[in-house]
Structures are given as structure tokens and as C-alpha cells.
N, C-alpha and C positions, 0 to 999 in steps of 0.2 A: 507494500500499498504508498501508496507518494501519500507529497504532504508539499504544493506545488507553490511561488509566490509571488507577489508581483511583481514588476519588473520597473520599477524606483532605482531617481538616483543617489545614492549616497546626504549628500549631502539636506534629499529633502531628506529621509531620514532619521539625521544627528533631527530637523530643526520641526520636525513629527512625535520627539524621544525628546523636547527638553535639554537637560546636562546631557539626557542616555543616546553615547557614540554610537551607532548600534555599526555602520561598516564597516569594522569585520565582519557583524554578525553573519550580513547582506551579501558578503563572498563564499559560505555555505550552503548548496545546495540542502535541504531540509527531507532527508528519505526517512519514515519509516518504516521497520520489519517484523510482519506478524510472525508465528514460529505455534506451532505448532497445523491441527486445524485447518482447510481449511473452510474459510467464509462464507461459498456459495458450497461445501456439501451436504446434505440432507444431511441433521444435527442428530445421530445412529447412537449417539455417545447420553448426547443433555437428557434422547427417551428411555431408553434403558436407565440411565441413572430414578428419571424420571418416576418411568416403572416401582422400577426396582424399593422410590418412596413407599408408595401406594400399598406397593407390599407388606411396608411397614417390614425391612426386611433388612440383616443388615450385614445377615452374609445367606452364602444360597448361590447354589445355580442356575441359572435363566439357559434353556436349550428354545431350540426355533428349528427347524428342517425346512428346510425351503422348496416352490415345488418340487418336484424334479420331471423330469422329460416324458410322458406318457402315446406312450406310442396305439394308433388308430383299431382296437381288434381287426384280425389278419392282417393287417398292413403294414411295412412299414415306414405309412407316412406315423411324424407327428402331433399329436392332438395340438391345438396353436396355445403358445405356455401366456399361462398368468398367472405371476407373482403370488405367493400368497400376502393375502396383504398384512395379518401383524410381522411374516420377517420382514417384510417392507418398513414393519414402523420400525424397528430395532437395528436395521443391515442401510435400507435408501440403495441395496442390493435388485435388481429389475434380469438376475439369469438367471439361471432353473442350473436346477445337481447343488443346490450353495450348503452351509449350517452355520449356526451361529449360538456362541455360548454367552453369558456375558453372569463375569463370577465376583457378584456381587464387595463380598471384602474383600478383597484385590482393585477395586472395579475399572476390569480390566475386560472388552473387549473383543472377540474374533472372533475374525470368520474363516472359515472351510472353503475355502474351492476346487473345481474337480477336480484327479486329477488326469496329470496329459498323456495324452488321446491322440495318438499318429491318426489312426484312420479317426478319427474327426475331425484334426484338425485340418490331413486331404479332403475330406466329404465339407463338411461345414463349417473349415473358418477353427479355428484352433476358441481355447477356455481362456474365462481371464486367471490367468499371471497373479500371480502374490505379492508379484512386485506392480501387475500397472492394479492391486486392489486395495491396496494403502495408499495408493498413489491420488485416489477417486476420492473412496471409500473412507470418512465418519468412523475409524476403526485402531484396535489400540494394537492389532496383530495380524495375520492371520498367512492361511495358514493348507499347505496342501491334503485335502478328502480320509490319506491316508496316517492322516495326522486324526484325526479325531478319537478313535477308541481310544489309543492308549492315553489323551489328554487327558478325558472323560474319566475314565480308570486310577488315573495318577489324583484329576484330584478327591476322587470315590472313597478314593485311600483318605490323603490329607483331613476330607472333611464330611466326608456325606453320612460318618456315626452324626455328630451334630446342626445338620444346615440339609436341608433336603434340595433336590434339584426342579427345582417348577419347570414344567412342561401342559401344552394346550389343550391336547390328549392323554388316553395309555396308551391312544395307536404309533404314537410318536413319541414311542422313548427312546432312551437311550441306545447303543449297542453295550452291557458291558456283557464280562466273557467270566458267565457265570456266580459276576458278583454279588450278590439281591443289590438293591437299588434302594436308596428313597425318595422317595420319590411327591409330587404334590399336584393336583393336573385338577382341581380342586379353584387356586385362588388366580393360579392368572391372570387366564382370562378376564374377569373382571374387573381387576385389579387393570391390565392394558383396556378393555371395551373403557372406563373412568374414564381413562387417559391419549386416547384415543380422540372424546368431544368435543374438549378443551384445544384449540389449534395453535403453537406454535404460528410468527410470521412469516418461515418460508417456506409451511405448508397455507397458509389463504397466499401467497403469493404461487402459491402452486395452480392454488383453488380458482385464485383470480387468474394467470393465465390462461388455463381449460377455458374459463366466463367470455374474454378476452378472440380463443381464438370463437368460439360454440355462437360465437357471437356476431362473426365475417360472414359464419356458415349459415345461420340466418340469417342475414342479409342478404346475401349470394339471391335463395330460395325468394327471397322478398321482392326482390328486380327481375326474376327470371317466372311465378310463377301462371302468370298471364300466356305466359312463349307453353305452358308444361299444358301434359291434359291423362297423365296416371301416377299414382303414389309411384310406383319406384322410381320418376324421374325427379322427382325432391329427395328421396332418401340416397343416388347417386348424387346428386350435385353435391348433398348434404358433406359424404363424404367422402367427394376428393379434394371440396373448403377445405376439408379438416387434416386429413394426409396431405395436403399443399402447405400447409402453418405448420406444421412440424406435429398433431398429437391423429397417431397412426392406429392409436385405437377409436371402438366409441366406448362414453361411461356404462352405457343398456345400452340393450334394440334397442332403435329407433323408431317411433310409431311412428308412421306420415298415416292420419284415417281422414279421408275426405266423406262424408256426408252425415251417417247413418253406425259408419266407420264410427265417430268421431263418441257414439254413445257407447266404448267399452273401451274398458281400458286403458286398457296396456293390449289394444289392439297392432300385430307388428305380420301381418298378410305384407302390407305396400307391394300390391301389385293388380289395384285396379282404379279402371281407365271413369275420371271426375265426370263428368255424361253432366248432368247439367246440376248437380252438387253445388251445397252452397260455398260451404266453407272445410276447411280441414285446419285440423289437431294434430299441432306436425311438439312431437315431447321426442326434444333432440338436444343433446353433451356432450363433449368433446372429453376425453380424456387425458391428464399433460403431466406427466413421470405417475400415471399410477395413479388420478389427482384429481377426482372427477369435478364434470361442471352439471346441473340437470340445468334447466330450460328447457318451456312450455310456450307458442306467442297460437294461437288463433285466427284466426284472415279467411276472406272472399278467396275463390278461387274465379277469379278473372282479373282485367289489363285497368281494371277503371278503380280500382283502388272504393269503390261501397260496398256498406253491405246490399246487400245481392233482399233481401225483407226486412221486411221487419220484424219480425222473429230476431230474427242472427244479430240486425244491431240490438237488441232488444238485453237480449242471453250474451253481450259482449258485453258491452255497458255494467247489467248487475257486476256479470264479474271480475268486468271491474272496480265499481267502485267494493265488493269483498275483497280483496289483493287491498287499494290503494289505504287501507282502511286498518286493516288484522297488520301493514308493515311500517304507516303512521306510532304503530304503539309496540312494537317492538323496542327494545335498550334486557339488559342486565335485573334480575329481580320478577318481573315479568313470566305471570304460565303464562307456556304455549300452547293450556287446553283450555285456558281464558276464552285465548283467539282463536279457539276452534270453537266455538263456544259462539263470538258474535261474530264470524262468518255463518255459522245456520243462520240466526236471528235479520243479519244483511239479507240474507240471502232467500228469510220469510218478505222480512218487508220488497223486499223484489217482485218474489212470485204473485203476490194479498195485489202488490202495485197491474200486476200482468192480467187472475184475474185466476193460474193457474190453479193459488193455494182461494180458497175461498170459506167462511164462515164461525171463524175464532180468531181473536186474538192471538199479538203473536206469540207469549208465550201461553197458549195453547196446543198452536202447531207447534210449536216446538218441540215441548212435552211430546207430542203423542210420536211425535218418529216420523212425520209427515214429510221432512225438509230429509231427511235424508235418503228419500224415494229420489231424488236428483241431484243428491250430499252425498254419494256414498261412503270419499274416504278423508282419511284426515289432512286438518289445513296443512301439514309436511312434515321434516325427518330432520336426520341433520346428513351433510354431505363432506364425503371426505373421500379415504382413500376405501370406502366406495362409495355408489348411488345412496345408498341407503347405510349412512356409514353409525356403526355404534355407538357406543356410550353407553357408564352405568347404572343410567334410568334412562326408560326411555320419558321422550314429553311429551309423549303420546296415550300416556297410557295413567288410570284409575289412581288417588295413594289413597282410601277407605273406603266404605258404607257408605258411607255418611255424607264424605263425594257420590263417589259412585249413583244419588237417586240425583241430582241434579246435571250430574252429564254422563248418564246414562240413555240418553232421550236419542241425540247425536252423536254415538258410538255405536260404529257395529267392528266387533272386535277385530274378527277378518281384515276388517279389510282400512278400518286406521289407528292398527296402532299399527308403532316402525317394531323396527327391528328384535330390541327389546322392551322387555316385559318384567319393566321389578314398581316405583311411583315414578308420576314425571311432577320435576325440579321447575325448577326459577331454571331460566336461562341466565347461561353466565360470561361475564366479558371469554373473550375472545371462541364464544362456539356457529357455525355460521351454518345454517338451518334453509332450507324450503318454504315459500310462502304460496302457498299454487292451493287457490280452490275453484273450485267449475261446477259447472249447473249441466247436467248430459240428460236428457229424451231418452233411454231404454223406455223400448216396444218390450224390451221380460221386465225390468223392472215396475214396468209404471204397470202389467194387467196384472203381472201381485199384486201389488197396493190394493185392487180392485178388492181382493179376498179381506183383504183389513182392518181395519179397525175405522185406523187410519182416513182410512177412504171419499170417509165423511168433507173432511181436509183437500180434498182434494176437486173441483172440473177436469173429467178428464173429457168430456170436447175438445172444451180449450189446451188442453196437456198432447192432443193428437197434430193438433196443426203442427204445433212444435218437435212434431219427431222429425221431419228433413233439414233440422238445424245439426238432430248428433247428441252433438255439445260442444260444452267451450272448457281452456281448461288457459289460468296462465301466473305461469308459475318463476318466479328470481329466488335466488340465493341471496342467503339474508347473514351477512355480517356482525354478529351482537358490537359494540366501541363501548368503550367504557363510558359514554356521553350517550348512544341509545347505536343508530347504527348506520352499516353501508353495502347499498342494493351495490352486491358483485356485476352482478348483470348489463352488461351490457348489449344484446339482442333488443333491433330495437319493436315497441308492440305499440298498439292503441292509436291516436294519431299518426303520429312519425313511420307507425308500419305501414300505413294506407298513403303514407304518403309517398314510398317510397315504391311501393306497387304503381300507384298510377306514376308517378318517371322516367320507373328504371332505373332510379340511380340515388 
């Protein structure tokens, strides 16, 4: 790291400093050298220490297995590699067939890379060397795989009687030459989940970069949607833009759902012609260096940049209000589940205005669960190494039975919960969460609602008119900051998106 100085004359320097003559100093160039880990490296060592602290352990060995190379059944072709996310969190290594240990007492992070294989090197290129590993990654030592079992046995003889080897799963235990190992497979994953729920600045920048690339891809779709005729063209152009900007992988399967397909929450065929359909719901996010973005935009299928029907426009504006009012309330200390309830309240208010809901107050309709017919999923989830990232406590889970009475009417467990289900905490600084409200008109959901007590609050004749809309969802990735929030998502939406469609740029 270098610090440059302005080119000033000696006399001017002396005049500014009063009686202090800095001319001798000005003859030198000051350069600061930072030793140790590069500032640009993924902060693996910091993460290892954070996990150990969360474990409350001063002794022990954390042992993680990276994703191995796996061949397709009855084939010599490998399944596309995707690094295990817990392994990446402790290494920053996106290479197959690696292992890692962290000796808590000695603060020693060791990466084990595959042994050299001549055939592999000739056909696929050489694997990572120990020298390259030390240069690239924030680790203390790098060794070849052949050293692993011996190192484990040495650690076991010295320390295992008093401290466990922490592993994620029983099937990922280290190899041992007949020694009885003291293992702990219960506490590591919860500790890592808690650590991963709150991001550091390096992680936030990777999520930000993923969002920038996603934003470019979404904008490219808007610029070209008037010339497209099939969902497949959307998926193809989105992938092309992401790959061209350094994001080879998607954080999840692209959803390019046109017309009634937009009522299927995780539609994935992406192969139908537009025909006379009104809009498309595009849920697509790039992955950058293993970190996800999660972005949804809904827009009309024409080159005019206009909503093709009053129904489509009305539902878009309703979801737009749901999202904007929920985002404005994001800050540390806020209970995310309360924002989920707020989104339902706004949805009910808007659907009452449109005549889709009827015959009750907002509270009565909310308590009946009628709004879940049209908004069946949770308001959001964590984003990070997974698109539905882990955390110590789910932001969409219930705390206790008393609270459950209030929240249960707007929660459908199978669709509203994020992957972890302990208790719902308040938002913390440096969490990254999605805010993704939606309103959908699923034929299946509407037909099922006719049979339920909540049917008295739904005007099915009016709801039928909205079925061609399919569904509208708008989703952004929101960083919780010290004094509020920052929207990391750059993809155009609302009037800006319509303007891009109209102008093609």
C-alpha cells in the first residue's frame, strides 16, 4: 500500500508549517507496507475465529470437507462443481477435493489441496499447489491431501482427550487409523449459521457486485423485451449478460414466467411463447464469487412501455406500495415478521379497493387468512452464500404461542418460512435480507379458496378477471445499516423500467 504526496515546493511547505522546516522530509517518498494477509483476500481466518468464538470454544479442531469431484451415473463426465458453502465460509476456496482444519487453541488454519495427478494435469490442467494456495487464500498453512490423516492423528494424540473435533455431519468425519475420535457434530452448524447471518464488509461487497451484474442483465432484458417472443429468449440473454460480466453461475434457477405462469412461484420451464400475454415476472440473480443476489422484476410484454390492462397496472402498483412501505421500515431492531404482516395489511387494503376482497374490515380479512390466497409466501429471507441463506434464527419463524395467534393467519408454514426455523429475531446491522412481496392469481389457489370459510371475503367474479395477469412480484436485496438500510439492488423498476422499454436504452 502506497501513500502519495502532493508536489509542493520546499518553501511553500515551510511557510505552511510555521517554524517547522519540512524540506528534508519532502525529499523522501513515504511507502507503507502491509505484511501478512492481503486486504483483497476473502477473510477466511477472521471467519474461523468468529465461528470459534460463537462455539464458545478455546480448544478443539474444526474439520470441514470441501465438495469432491463427482461423476454422473454411468459416465466419465463430472457433475457441475459447486463448492459447499460452509467450507467456502472458512476458506474462500472455490476448488474441488479440498479439506480444511482450524486448530482453535493454536489459531492455525490449514488448507489441504489435492495431491498432484499427472493424468488430471494433462487432461484438465494441474490442480492447486500449496504455493498457489498460500498466495491466494487467507490461511496459515497449505499442505497436500496426503498429509491430512497424519496431521489429524497427531492432533488427536495431543488434544482430543480434552477437546472435540467439530464436524458438520457424522458422514463427514475425518479418517482415523483405528483411533476412537471424540467428535462433536451438533454445535458447529448452528454456530456457523449464526456467523453467516451477519455479513462482514468483504461479503457485503461481493453481494453488491452480484447485484450490479444482475442489474445490468435485468436492464438488458428491458431494452430488448419488445423484440422477444418467447420466455427462452429472456433466460438466454440474462445468462449471456451475466457471464459476459464475470458471473458464470446463477444464484438460483431463472424464473421467466409470462402470463399465467407468473402465478407459479418457482416456475422454471422458461420455454413458452408470449402470444397475447400481458406481462412477465422475471426472478433472476447472478452469483459472484459464491455470493448470491436475488432480484425480481415484473414488466409488460410490449415495446410501448405501457401496462396492457388496468388489471395489470393495478396489481403492479399494489405490490409496489407493499414493497416501498416495507423497505422504508427496515432498520436494526425491527422484527421482520412485523413487516410481513404489514405487507399483508397493505395487500388487503389494495385488494379491497379493487373489489377482489370484500365484506369485512382489514383486520377481519387478515385474521381469516384470505390474503394468503393471493400472497402465499414470506416477505423475504437472508441472502449470502446461499440465495436463501442460513442464519442462527429465522426471520420468518414464530417465537411463542401467544405471538402465533397474531401471526398465524398470514403464515403458511410450507411457503412462508426461510430454511432455518428456530425463533424470529430482530434485524441486526449488516444482515442482508430480501423484501419481495407479491400478489398472484393462481387458478388452483382460487378454486381451492371457494371451499374454505374465508371464501366469504373474496369476490370470485372479480378475481377471475385478474387471472390473465398471472402474478406480480418485486424483490430487492436490502442491507441493514447502523441507522437504517441500503438497497443493494440496482435493477430498474417501476416507471424507470417502463421508460427503458419505451426507449430501448
